[in-house]
C-alpha positions in Angstrom: -4.7 -6.3 -34.4 -2.3 -5.0 -36.6 -1.6 -6.5 -39.9 2.0 -5.4 -40.4 5.0 -7.0 -38.2 5.3 -4.9 -34.9 8.9 -3.5 -34.3 8.5 -4.8 -30.8 7.1 -8.4 -31.6 10.2 -10.3 -30.8 10.0 -8.6 -27.2 6.6 -9.1 -26.1 3.9 -11.5 -26.9 1.3 -8.9 -26.5 0.1 -7.6 -29.9 0.2 -3.8 -29.5 2.8 -1.1 -30.0 5.5 -0.2 -27.1 8.9 1.0 -26.3 11.8 -1.5 -27.4 14.1 -2.6 -24.5 17.0 0.0 -25.5 14.2 2.6 -25.1 13.3 1.4 -21.5 17.1 1.4 -20.7 17.5 4.8 -21.9 14.1 6.0 -20.0 15.4 4.5 -16.5 16.4 7.7 -15.2 13.3 9.6 -16.5 11.2 6.9 -14.7 12.8 7.1 -11.5 12.6 11.1 -11.6 9.0 11.8 -12.8 7.2 8.2 -13.4 4.0 10.4 -14.2 5.7 12.0 -17.0 7.1 8.8 -18.3 3.7 7.2 -18.3 2.3 10.2 -20.2 5.1 10.0 -22.7 4.5 6.5 -23.4 0.9 6.8 -23.8 1.9 9.9 -26.4 3.9 7.7 -28.2 2.4 4.2 -28.4 -1.4 4.9 -27.8 -3.7 3.8 -24.9 -2.4 0.3 -25.0 1.2 -0.1 -24.5 3.4 -3.5 -24.4 6.5 -2.7 -22.1 9.0 -5.2 -22.8 10.0 -6.2 -19.3 12.3 -9.3 -18.6 10.5 -12.8 -17.7 6.8 -11.1 -17.9 4.5 -9.0 -20.4 3.3 -5.8 -19.1 0.4 -4.0 -20.6 -0.4 -0.5 -19.8 -3.7 0.0 -20.0 -5.5 3.6 -20.4 -8.9 3.1 -21.6 -12.1 3.0 -19.4 -13.3 -0.2 -21.0 -9.9 -1.7 -20.3 -9.9 -0.6 -16.6 -13.3 -1.7 -16.3 -12.5 -5.2 -17.4 -9.9 -5.9 -15.2 -11.5 -4.1 -12.1 -14.8 -4.9 -12.6 -16.1 -7.4 -15.3 -13.3 -10.1 -14.8 -11.8 -9.2 -11.2 -11.5 -12.5 -10.2 -8.6 -13.2 -12.9 -6.3 -10.2 -11.7 -4.6 -10.3 -8.6 -2.5 -8.3 -6.3 0.5 -10.2 -6.4 2.8 -7.5 -7.9 6.1 -5.7 -7.0 4.4 -2.5 -5.9 1.9 -4.4 -3.5 4.3 -6.5 -2.1 6.8 -3.4 -1.5 3.6 -2.0 0.4 2.9 -5.1 2.4 6.6 -4.9 3.9 5.0 -2.0 6.0 1.5 -2.8 6.1 1.3 -6.7 6.3 -1.4 -8.6 4.8 -4.2 -5.6 5.3 -7.1 -4.8 3.0 -4.7 -2.9 0.6 -2.6 -5.7 -0.1 -4.4 -9.0 0.5 -6.2 -11.4 -2.2 -8.4 -14.1 -2.2 -10.2 -15.6 0.8 -8.4 -13.6 3.6 -9.3 -10.3 1.7 -13.0 -11.1 1.7 -12.8 -12.4 5.2 -11.3 -9.1 6.4 -13.7 -7.2 4.2 -16.6 -8.8 5.7 -15.7 -8.4 9.2 -14.6 -4.6 8.9 -17.5 -3.3 6.9 -19.7 -2.7 9.8 -17.3 0.1 11.0 -17.8 1.7 7.5 -21.6 1.8 7.5 -23.2 4.6 6.5 -24.7 5.5 9.9 -21.4 6.4 11.1 -21.0 9.3 8.8 -22.3 11.7 11.2 -19.6 10.7 13.5 -17.0 11.2 11.0 -18.6 14.8 10.3 -18.2 15.6 13.9 -14.6 14.3 14.2 -13.8 16.0 11.2 -14.9 19.5 12.3 -13.2 19.1 15.4 -9.9 18.3 13.5 -10.8 21.2 11.1 -10.7 23.7 14.3 -7.3 22.4 14.9 -6.1 22.8 11.4 -7.3 26.3 11.3 -5.4 27.4 14.5 -2.1 26.1 12.9 -3.1 29.0 10.3 -4.0 31.4 12.9 -0.9 30.8 15.1 1.7 31.6 12.2 3.3 34.9 12.1 0.9 37.4 10.0 2.1 36.9 6.2 3.8 33.7 7.1 2.7 30.6 4.9 1.9 27.4 6.4 3.0 23.9 4.8 -0.6 22.7 3.8 0.7 19.1 3.1 2.3 18.7 6.7 -0.8 20.5 8.2 -3.4 18.2 6.7 -1.5 15.2 7.1 -1.9 15.9 11.0 -5.3 16.9 10.9 -6.4 13.8 9.1 -4.4 11.5 11.4 -6.5 12.9 14.1 -9.6 12.3 12.1 -8.7 8.7 11.7 -8.0 8.3 15.6 -11.0 9.5 16.6 -13.4 7.7 13.9 -11.4 4.2 13.6 -10.0 3.8 16.9 -12.1 5.9 19.3 -9.5 8.2 19.9 -6.9 5.3 21.1 -4.4 6.9 18.8 -4.3 10.1 20.8 -0.4 10.9 22.1 0.7 8.8 19.0 0.0 11.0 16.0 3.5 12.1 15.4 5.3 9.0 16.2 2.9 7.1 13.9 3.2 9.6 11.0 7.1 9.7 11.4 7.2 6.0 11.1 5.1 5.6 8.2 6.9 7.9 6.2 10.1 6.5 6.8 8.9 3.2 6.3 7.2 4.0 3.1 10.2 5.9 1.6 12.2 3.1 2.2 10.4 0.5 0.1 9.1 2.8 -2.5 12.2 4.0 -3.4 12.7 0.5 -4.6 9.1 0.3 -6.2 8.3 3.7 -6.8 8.2 3.0 -10.5 5.2 1.2 -11.7 7.7 -0.9 -14.1 9.7 -1.9 -11.1 10.5 -5.8 -11.4 11.9 -8.5 -9.0 12.2 -8.6 -5.3 13.4 -5.9 -2.9 15.6 -8.2 -0.9 18.7 -6.0 -2.2 17.8 -3.0 -0.1 20.8 -1.1 1.3 21.9 -2.3 4.7 21.1 1.5 6.1 17.6 1.2 4.5 16.9 -2.0 6.0 17.7 -0.9 9.3 15.9 2.4 8.9 12.9 0.1 7.7 13.1 -2.3 10.6 12.9 0.7 13.2 9.9 2.5 11.5 8.0 -1.2 11.5 9.0 -1.9 15.1 7.5 1.6 16.1 4.0 0.8 14.3 3.9 -2.8 15.9 4.9 -1.2 19.3 1.7 1.5 18.9 -0.5 -1.1 17.6 0.2 -3.4 20.4 -0.2 -0.5 23.1 -3.7 0.5 21.8 -5.1 -2.8 21.1 -3.7 -3.7 25.0 -5.2 -0.9 26.6 -8.4 -1.2 24.4 -8.8 -4.7 25.8 -8.0 -3.8 29.3 -10.8 -1.2 29.2 -13.3 -3.7 27.4 -15.2 -3.4 24.3 -18.7 -2.8 24.7 -21.3 -4.0 22.0 -22.5 -0.5 21.1 -18.7 0.3 20.0 -18.7 0.5 16.5 -15.1 2.0 15.6 -12.9 -0.1 13.6 -10.8 -1.1 16.5 -14.0 -2.6 18.4 -15.0 -4.5 15.4 -11.6 -5.9 15.1 -11.2 -7.2 18.7 -14.9 -8.4 18.5 -13.7 -10.8 15.8 -10.7 -11.9 17.7 -11.9 -15.6 17.4 -11.4 -15.1 13.5 -8.4 -12.3 13.4 -4.9 -13.2 14.9 -3.2 -10.3 16.8 -1.1 -9.9 13.6 -3.9 -9.6 11.5 -5.4 -6.7 13.4 -2.2 -5.1 13.3 -1.9 -5.3 9.9 -5.3 -3.5 9.5 -4.8 -1.0 11.9 -1.4 0.1 10.2 -3.2 -0.4 6.6 -6.1 2.0 7.8 -3.9 4.7 9.4 -2.1 4.8 6.1 -5.0 4.5 3.5 -7.3 6.7 6.0 -5.4 9.9 6.5 -2.8 9.8 3.6 -5.1 9.8 1.1 -7.6 12.4 2.4 -4.8 14.7 3.1 -3.1 14.3 -0.1 -6.5 15.1 -1.8 -7.3 18.3 0.3 -3.6 19.7 -0.2 -4.1 19.4 -3.8 -7.5 20.8 -3.6 -6.1 24.0 -1.8 -3.0 24.1 -4.5 -5.8 24.1 -7.1 -8.2 26.8 -5.6 -5.1 29.2 -4.6 -5.0 29.2 -8.7 -8.3 29.4 -9.7 -9.9 32.7 -8.3 -13.0 32.3 -10.2 -13.8 29.0 -8.8 -12.8 30.0 -5.3 -15.1 32.7 -5.7 -18.0 30.2 -6.6 -17.2 28.0 -3.7 -17.5 31.1 -1.3 -20.9 31.9 -2.8 -22.3 28.4 -2.1 -20.7 28.7 1.5 -22.2 32.0 2.3 -25.4 30.8 0.9 -25.7 27.4 2.9 -23.6 28.0 6.4 -24.6 30.2 9.1 -21.3 29.2 10.8 -19.3 26.2 11.2 -20.6 23.7 9.0 -22.8 20.6 10.3 -23.6 17.1 9.1 -26.8 18.6 8.2 -25.3 21.2 5.8 -23.7 18.4 3.5 -26.8 17.9 0.9 -26.5 21.4 0.2 -22.5 21.9 -0.3 -23.0 20.3 -4.1 -20.2 22.6 -5.5 -17.7 22.0 -2.7 -18.3 18.4 -3.1 -17.8 18.9 -6.9 -14.5 21.0 -6.2 -13.3 17.9 -4.2 -14.4 15.4 -7.3 -12.4 17.6 -9.7 -9.4 18.0 -7.6 -9.5 14.0 -7.3 -9.7 14.0 -10.9 -6.5 16.0 -11.7 -4.6 14.4 -8.7 -5.9 11.4 -7.9 -4.0 10.0 -4.6 -3.7 6.6 -5.8 -1.6 7.2 -9.1 -1.4 4.0 -10.5 -3.2 0.5 -9.9 -1.2 -2.7 -10.6 -2.7 -6.3 -11.0 -1.4 -9.8 -12.5 -3.4 -11.8 -14.7 -4.1 -15.5 -13.3 -5.8 -16.7 -16.9 -6.0 -15.8 -20.1 -8.2 -12.8 -21.1 -8.7 -10.2 -23.9 -8.8 -6.2 -23.2 -9.8 -4.0 -25.8 -9.5 -6.9 -28.3 -5.8 -7.4 -27.2 -5.0 -11.2 -25.9 -3.9 -11.1 -22.3 -1.5 -14.1 -21.6 -1.4 -15.7 -18.0 1.1 -13.9 -15.5 1.0 -10.7 -17.4 1.4 -7.4 -15.4 -1.3 -4.9 -15.8 -0.9 -1.1 -15.0 -3.5 1.3 -14.6 -2.9 4.8 -14.0 -5.9 7.0 -12.7 -3.6 10.1 -13.4 -3.5 9.1 -17.1 -7.3 8.0 -17.1 -8.4 11.4 -15.5 -6.4 13.2 -18.1 -7.8 11.4 -21.2 -8.9 14.0 -23.5 -11.4 11.8 -25.1 -13.4 11.5 -22.0 -12.4 14.7 -20.4 -12.3 17.5 -23.0 -9.7 20.4 -22.0 -8.4 17.8 -19.5 -6.1 20.2 -17.6 -8.5 22.7 -16.7 -9.7 22.9 -13.2 -13.4 22.7 -13.9 -15.6 21.5 -11.0 -19.0 21.9 -13.0 -17.9 18.6 -14.5 -19.3 17.0 -11.8 -22.7 19.0 -11.6 -25.9 18.3 -13.3 -26.1 15.8 -16.5 -22.1 16.2 -16.2 -22.3 14.0 -13.3 -22.7 11.0 -15.8 -18.6 11.3 -16.5 -18.2 9.6 -13.1 -19.2 6.2 -14.5 -16.6 6.5 -17.3 -12.8 6.6 -16.8 -13.1 8.1 -13.2 -11.5 6.0 -10.3 -9.7 8.0 -7.7 -11.0 5.2 -5.2 -10.5 2.0 -7.6 -13.5 0.4 -8.9 -15.4 -3.0 -8.4 -15.4 -5.0 -5.7 -11.8 -3.7 -4.6 -13.4 0.0 -4.4 -12.0 1.7 -1.2 -13.7 0.6 1.6 -13.3 4.3 3.1 -14.4 6.2 0.2 -17.6 7.6 1.6 -15.9 8.5 4.8 -13.3 10.2 2.8 -15.5 12.3 0.7 -17.3 13.5 3.8 -14.2 14.5 5.4 -12.8 16.5 2.7 -15.9 18.2 1.7 -16.3 19.1 5.6 -12.6 20.2 6.0 -12.9 22.3 2.7 -16.0 24.0 3.8 -15.1 24.5 7.6 -11.6 25.9 6.4 -12.3 28.3 3.8 -16.3 29.3 4.9 -14.4 33.0 5.9 -11.1 32.7 4.4 -9.3 32.9 1.0 -6.4 30.6 -0.1 -3.6 32.2 -2.0 -0.1 31.1 -2.8 2.7 33.1 -1.5 4.4 35.7 -3.8 6.9 34.3 -5.9 5.9 30.4 -5.5 4.7 28.2 -8.6 3.2 24.9 -8.8 5.0 22.2 -7.1 6.6 19.2 -8.3 4.5 16.1 -7.8 6.0 13.3 -6.1 4.3 9.7 -7.2 4.7 8.0 -3.9 2.0 5.9 -2.3 -0.1 8.7 -2.9 0.6 12.2 -4.6 2.5 14.6 -2.4 3.8 18.0 -3.1 7.8 17.6 -3.2 9.1 19.8 -0.7 5.7 20.3 0.8 3.0 23.2 0.0 3.5 26.7 1.7 0.0 28.4 1.6 -1.7 31.6 2.9 -5.0 31.8 4.5 -6.2 35.4 4.6 -9.6 36.4 6.1 -12.2 37.5 3.8 
């Protein structure tokens, strides 16, 4: 702790440096326009622990691996998801795994875990390869030299994988409706809670936004009800192990509303995070011909055609490309928690009620952990360098709340990349540069990401 009086001492009980209230007010436009840049500036000016002077609650930005570990792993029972960000998301997802806390979360996690057993990864691989063939056709069907929006294309492909693996294809025919409804609903609620510093209720949404939100959520409710009704009518066999079957077999423990919440949660988390990862991976490869050449060398040496489930263990460099992309563009760019009881984080006392902000975007670009952090270098995740995964690397969270679908997501991303680029090269259209990053539920390229795939 500092032996001198901090200039922000009267505005926060947290004994660390940070901006003054006037600094915060002046920074609101930048915060709303570019929350990632605002967070980077806060750490650059004030250090890896930053006290933010919000009304009524202490706020601590934590940008150290030890601090993140304390909150998410070592003392995780002390930190809840009772925050504005998860409250906003719950307006769409309800009380699914992503937003639930305490006993409801533990009960749902226990019920759903069998659907994510490693024994089902070969089925995930098969569905992924089928969806990737559809994704390849998107570029094949485009006129020669015409770029395709990789962001939109991967979103559709990953929704197909979710439909096949988690819902036994019961989402077939609903894809576009679901994607549109999810996008519209999330844009409404996250416009109010986009900044990690948002405070207060979302009740003052403009009337037009409220109507749009109601329509989108009603569409999701209708699709989920139809999917559940049709599957119940068909019957659930004892050997069915997709998520929908697992949830329906637990109907004595889960209400229809709880089943709906988990379906919507997994649709959002199951397709958008993987699609975001793939989009940014393709962007990075398009700007890194040396890395792309090494990727092609591995694919040429391992594959004899389309990749198979059995090829995965040999695709080590392909997986490293995915890992490094997740480092630079973690889909979940901010994690928020609220302290229940007093704690200490990196020798700083954290009072009850404190809001904690942990940003994988910042942690993954921290020079003390990742030398030359902005360089796209998959070798960080090969050989002895793999130890870095355990320090300051949390694209899927950490601790008991680690994403339940992490292994599914990594299998999907690795196989899509291998299948898409085994005989093709990705490049940017002439005259285009790096897209701006929209920090929404996941990181998305503002305005899409036009890319070309050339035969090689």
